[in-house]
BALOBA-1460 file (C-alpha; in Angstrom, 3 decimals):
// residues 179
<rec num="1" residu="m" x="7.944" y="-6.204" z="-22.461"/>
<rec num="2" residu="q" x="4.267" y="-6.468" z="-21.616"/>
<rec num="3" residu="k" x="2.545" y="-3.543" z="-19.886"/>
<rec num="4" residu="l" x="-0.510" y="-3.168" z="-17.716"/>
<rec num="5" residu="g" x="-1.561" y="0.406" z="-18.458"/>
<rec num="6" residu="d" x="1.640" y="2.375" z="-17.903"/>
<rec num="7" residu="f" x="3.135" y="-0.293" z="-15.617"/>
<rec num="8" residu="k" x="5.878" y="-2.495" z="-17.075"/>
<rec num="9" residu="l" x="5.384" y="-6.108" z="-16.124"/>
<rec num="10" residu="p" x="8.428" y="-8.280" z="-15.338"/>
<rec num="11" residu="h" x="9.450" y="-11.073" z="-17.705"/>
<rec num="12" residu="f" x="8.216" y="-13.812" z="-15.345"/>
<rec num="13" residu="f" x="4.654" y="-12.519" z="-15.784"/>
<rec num="14" residu="n" x="4.567" y="-14.274" z="-19.176"/>
<rec num="15" residu="y" x="5.951" y="-17.533" z="-17.829"/>
<rec num="16" residu="p" x="2.976" y="-19.873" z="-17.156"/>
<rec num="17" residu="p" x="4.547" y="-21.798" z="-14.228"/>
<rec num="18" residu="y" x="4.655" y="-18.614" z="-12.170"/>
<rec num="19" residu="f" x="0.846" y="-18.632" z="-12.116"/>
<rec num="20" residu="t" x="0.891" y="-22.022" z="-10.362"/>
<rec num="21" residu="l" x="2.258" y="-22.510" z="-6.855"/>
<rec num="22" residu="q" x="5.512" y="-24.375" z="-7.257"/>
<rec num="23" residu="p" x="5.909" y="-27.644" z="-5.319"/>
<rec num="24" residu="v" x="9.694" y="-27.440" z="-4.835"/>
<rec num="25" residu="r" x="10.476" y="-25.334" z="-1.760"/>
<rec num="26" residu="d" x="13.386" y="-23.314" z="-3.218"/>
<rec num="27" residu="t" x="11.469" y="-22.565" z="-6.412"/>
<rec num="28" residu="r" x="8.356" y="-21.598" z="-4.440"/>
<rec num="29" residu="e" x="10.371" y="-19.245" z="-2.219"/>
<rec num="30" residu="k" x="11.783" y="-17.484" z="-5.302"/>
<rec num="31" residu="q" x="8.304" y="-17.377" z="-6.844"/>
<rec num="32" residu="i" x="6.797" y="-15.858" z="-3.681"/>
<rec num="33" residu="q" x="9.592" y="-13.258" z="-3.499"/>
<rec num="34" residu="l" x="8.993" y="-12.223" z="-7.139"/>
<rec num="35" residu="w" x="5.242" y="-11.931" z="-6.589"/>
<rec num="36" residu="k" x="5.688" y="-9.929" z="-3.372"/>
<rec num="37" residu="e" x="7.924" y="-7.433" z="-5.175"/>
<rec num="38" residu="l" x="5.540" y="-7.249" z="-8.133"/>
<rec num="39" residu="i" x="2.460" y="-6.660" z="-5.956"/>
<rec num="40" residu="l" x="4.173" y="-3.950" z="-3.880"/>
<rec num="41" residu="d" x="5.618" y="-2.202" z="-6.939"/>
<rec num="42" residu="y" x="2.320" y="-2.301" z="-8.815"/>
<rec num="43" residu="c" x="0.311" y="-1.045" z="-5.831"/>
<rec num="44" residu="r" x="2.821" y="1.768" z="-5.220"/>
<rec num="45" residu="t" x="2.824" y="2.997" z="-8.821"/>
<rec num="46" residu="q" x="-0.972" y="2.681" z="-9.170"/>
<rec num="47" residu="k" x="-1.686" y="4.002" z="-5.631"/>
<rec num="48" residu="i" x="-3.642" y="0.895" z="-4.668"/>
<rec num="49" residu="f" x="-4.037" y="0.367" z="-0.928"/>
<rec num="50" residu="v" x="-6.543" y="-2.493" z="-0.679"/>
<rec num="51" residu="i" x="-6.604" y="-5.806" z="-2.528"/>
<rec num="52" residu="g" x="-9.554" y="-8.180" z="-2.400"/>
<rec num="53" residu="l" x="-8.521" y="-11.779" z="-2.950"/>
<rec num="54" residu="e" x="-11.850" y="-12.612" z="-4.545"/>
<rec num="55" residu="e" x="-11.944" y="-9.476" z="-6.679"/>
<rec num="56" residu="d" x="-10.627" y="-8.851" z="-10.154"/>
<rec num="57" residu="f" x="-7.105" y="-7.614" z="-9.409"/>
<rec num="58" residu="p" x="-5.157" y="-7.004" z="-12.651"/>
<rec num="59" residu="l" x="-2.020" y="-8.890" z="-11.585"/>
<rec num="60" residu="f" x="-3.881" y="-12.056" z="-10.709"/>
<rec num="61" residu="s" x="-4.438" y="-13.034" z="-14.335"/>
<rec num="62" residu="n" x="-2.634" y="-12.798" z="-17.670"/>
<rec num="63" residu="s" x="-4.867" y="-13.093" z="-20.727"/>
<rec num="64" residu="v" x="-1.851" y="-13.251" z="-23.066"/>
<rec num="65" residu="i" x="-0.867" y="-16.666" z="-21.697"/>
<rec num="66" residu="e" x="-4.387" y="-17.526" z="-20.501"/>
<rec num="67" residu="r" x="-3.364" y="-18.025" z="-16.879"/>
<rec num="68" residu="s" x="-4.804" y="-16.908" z="-13.557"/>
<rec num="69" residu="l" x="-3.616" y="-17.363" z="-10.008"/>
<rec num="70" residu="s" x="-5.625" y="-19.810" z="-7.946"/>
<rec num="71" residu="h" x="-7.162" y="-18.607" z="-4.696"/>
<rec num="72" residu="e" x="-4.492" y="-20.661" z="-2.885"/>
<rec num="73" residu="a" x="-1.695" y="-18.855" z="-4.767"/>
<rec num="74" residu="r" x="-3.245" y="-15.429" z="-4.114"/>
<rec num="75" residu="q" x="-3.532" y="-16.316" z="-0.440"/>
<rec num="76" residu="a" x="0.095" y="-17.524" z="-0.326"/>
<rec num="77" residu="f" x="1.505" y="-14.367" z="-1.928"/>
<rec num="78" residu="i" x="-0.557" y="-11.953" z="0.160"/>
<rec num="79" residu="s" x="0.085" y="-13.964" z="3.350"/>
<rec num="80" residu="a" x="3.811" y="-13.668" z="2.643"/>
<rec num="81" residu="l" x="3.398" y="-9.884" z="2.460"/>
<rec num="82" residu="v" x="1.505" y="-9.978" z="5.768"/>
<rec num="83" residu="s" x="4.334" y="-12.030" z="7.333"/>
<rec num="84" residu="d" x="6.837" y="-9.413" z="6.128"/>
<rec num="85" residu="g" x="4.794" y="-6.588" z="7.668"/>
<rec num="86" residu="r" x="4.007" y="-5.213" z="4.199"/>
<rec num="87" residu="a" x="0.275" y="-5.977" z="4.354"/>
<rec num="88" residu="e" x="-2.468" y="-6.539" z="6.925"/>
<rec num="89" residu="w" x="-5.680" y="-8.480" z="6.678"/>
<rec num="90" residu="l" x="-8.719" y="-6.234" z="6.977"/>
<rec num="91" residu="d" x="-11.119" y="-9.045" z="7.846"/>
<rec num="92" residu="k" x="-11.083" y="-12.306" z="9.772"/>
<rec num="93" residu="g" x="-11.859" y="-14.327" z="6.639"/>
<rec num="94" residu="h" x="-8.689" y="-13.032" z="4.946"/>
<rec num="95" residu="r" x="-10.548" y="-11.752" z="1.892"/>
<rec num="96" residu="k" x="-9.362" y="-8.114" z="1.912"/>
<rec num="97" residu="c" x="-5.879" y="-6.864" z="2.580"/>
<rec num="98" residu="l" x="-4.342" y="-3.454" z="3.273"/>
<rec num="99" residu="i" x="-1.129" y="-3.158" z="1.263"/>
<rec num="100" residu="l" x="1.723" y="-1.290" z="2.938"/>
<rec num="101" residu="w" x="4.054" y="-0.438" z="0.084"/>
<rec num="102" residu="h" x="5.578" y="1.896" z="2.647"/>
<rec num="103" residu="r" x="5.645" y="0.720" z="6.238"/>
<rec num="104" residu="i" x="3.783" y="2.946" z="8.729"/>
<rec num="105" residu="q" x="7.093" y="4.372" z="10.017"/>
<rec num="106" residu="d" x="8.070" y="5.242" z="6.429"/>
<rec num="107" residu="w" x="4.711" y="6.995" z="5.900"/>
<rec num="108" residu="a" x="5.363" y="8.944" z="9.107"/>
<rec num="109" residu="d" x="8.755" y="10.026" z="7.727"/>
<rec num="110" residu="i" x="7.109" y="11.063" z="4.433"/>
<rec num="111" residu="i" x="4.616" y="13.187" z="6.391"/>
<rec num="112" residu="l" x="7.418" y="14.900" z="8.335"/>
<rec num="113" residu="h" x="9.317" y="15.548" z="5.099"/>
<rec num="114" residu="f" x="6.123" y="16.962" z="3.563"/>
<rec num="115" residu="v" x="5.570" y="19.242" z="6.571"/>
<rec num="116" residu="k" x="9.157" y="20.570" z="6.500"/>
<rec num="117" residu="n" x="9.253" y="21.011" z="2.699"/>
<rec num="118" residu="n" x="6.026" y="23.013" z="2.743"/>
<rec num="119" residu="g" x="6.890" y="25.138" z="5.772"/>
<rec num="120" residu="l" x="4.004" y="23.710" z="7.768"/>
<rec num="121" residu="e" x="5.838" y="23.399" z="11.078"/>
<rec num="122" residu="d" x="3.672" y="24.813" z="13.881"/>
<rec num="123" residu="s" x="0.620" y="24.970" z="11.618"/>
<rec num="124" residu="v" x="-2.759" y="23.243" z="11.635"/>
<rec num="125" residu="m" x="-4.219" y="21.141" z="8.794"/>
<rec num="126" residu="t" x="-7.145" y="18.791" z="8.507"/>
<rec num="127" residu="v" x="-6.619" y="15.132" z="7.723"/>
<rec num="128" residu="e" x="-8.429" y="15.675" z="4.418"/>
<rec num="129" residu="e" x="-6.060" y="18.521" z="3.505"/>
<rec num="130" residu="i" x="-3.131" y="16.143" z="3.909"/>
<rec num="131" residu="r" x="-4.835" y="13.599" z="1.630"/>
<rec num="132" residu="s" x="-6.212" y="15.974" z="-0.983"/>
<rec num="133" residu="g" x="-5.085" y="19.539" z="-0.324"/>
<rec num="134" residu="v" x="-3.148" y="21.774" z="-2.701"/>
<rec num="135" residu="e" x="0.163" y="21.064" z="-0.938"/>
<rec num="136" residu="s" x="-0.222" y="17.300" z="-1.285"/>
<rec num="137" residu="r" x="-0.948" y="17.304" z="-5.031"/>
<rec num="138" residu="g" x="1.690" y="15.343" z="-6.903"/>
<rec num="139" residu="t" x="3.148" y="13.889" z="-3.692"/>
<rec num="140" residu="e" x="2.907" y="10.372" z="-2.322"/>
<rec num="141" residu="l" x="0.413" y="11.666" z="0.239"/>
<rec num="142" residu="e" x="-2.140" y="12.581" z="-2.427"/>
<rec num="143" residu="g" x="-4.979" y="10.080" z="-2.095"/>
<rec num="144" residu="i" x="-3.338" y="8.112" z="0.726"/>
<rec num="145" residu="d" x="-5.624" y="5.567" z="2.350"/>
<rec num="146" residu="r" x="-7.197" y="7.151" z="5.445"/>
<rec num="147" residu="t" x="-6.419" y="4.134" z="7.661"/>
<rec num="148" residu="i" x="-2.724" y="4.276" z="6.772"/>
<rec num="149" residu="l" x="-2.602" y="8.060" z="7.176"/>
<rec num="150" residu="m" x="-4.248" y="7.942" z="10.604"/>
<rec num="151" residu="r" x="-1.877" y="5.220" z="11.813"/>
<rec num="152" residu="a" x="1.148" y="7.236" z="10.645"/>
<rec num="153" residu="l" x="-0.254" y="10.388" z="12.278"/>
<rec num="154" residu="k" x="-0.884" y="8.518" z="15.552"/>
<rec num="155" residu="l" x="2.705" y="7.245" z="15.472"/>
<rec num="156" residu="l" x="3.942" y="10.833" z="15.054"/>
<rec num="157" residu="e" x="1.618" y="11.935" z="17.855"/>
<rec num="158" residu="q" x="3.163" y="9.316" z="20.165"/>
<rec num="159" residu="k" x="6.587" y="10.762" z="19.283"/>
<rec num="160" residu="g" x="5.423" y="14.295" z="20.141"/>
<rec num="161" residu="k" x="5.644" y="15.588" z="16.555"/>
<rec num="162" residu="l" x="1.970" y="16.554" z="16.301"/>
<rec num="163" residu="a" x="-1.357" y="16.622" z="18.077"/>
<rec num="164" residu="i" x="-4.576" y="15.231" z="16.615"/>
<rec num="165" residu="f" x="-7.745" y="17.189" z="17.381"/>
<rec num="166" residu="k" x="-11.081" y="15.448" z="17.039"/>
<rec num="167" residu="g" x="-13.730" y="17.349" z="15.136"/>
<rec num="168" residu="s" x="-17.462" y="16.823" z="15.019"/>
<rec num="169" residu="s" x="-16.928" y="14.370" z="12.145"/>
<rec num="170" residu="t" x="-14.001" y="12.442" z="10.688"/>
<rec num="171" residu="d" x="-13.832" y="15.000" z="7.856"/>
<rec num="172" residu="d" x="-12.743" y="17.771" z="10.165"/>
<rec num="173" residu="e" x="-10.117" y="16.135" z="12.339"/>
<rec num="174" residu="g" x="-7.263" y="18.584" z="12.772"/>
<rec num="175" residu="i" x="-3.538" y="18.074" z="12.986"/>
<rec num="176" residu="k" x="-1.274" y="20.560" z="14.801"/>
<rec num="177" residu="f" x="2.313" y="19.981" z="13.775"/>
<rec num="178" residu="s" x="5.140" y="20.742" z="16.204"/>
<rec num="179" residu="v" x="8.172" y="19.581" z="14.272"/>
């Protein structure tokens, strides 16, 4: 099985037709489903939050079989993720995409689990401490994209689980948990 760093690629990755959008509807639907799963799995394991369609993304080409996805195929696969609520376009031209390998609600649940596991109920942390503090090392929250983190925190704030305090800069925004 071929690998991309420490990531095991699925068997279809070496099958040239999967790098070309399939004309038959049923085959294309299966192809899109496989690519959606591959993109989400790869981004989750590599902690990738943003994909640029015009950038060199490792999954978009396979040098072993000398194939690359066309821009149309990249657009189709990422658009399918957007339709599923697993990605969001970051620009009007649909060139950059935020990948949600966990939905925002799932990230919110991960944050609550993190808070309870670390005994942080009724405590205050900065946003940066959640992303890169000692407690977050080795967790899914380590290095989380700030946009995703803030959306999950705002969702928890709406549910009364925390309060967000604005600081003088974005680096010192505080979070008061009340779980």
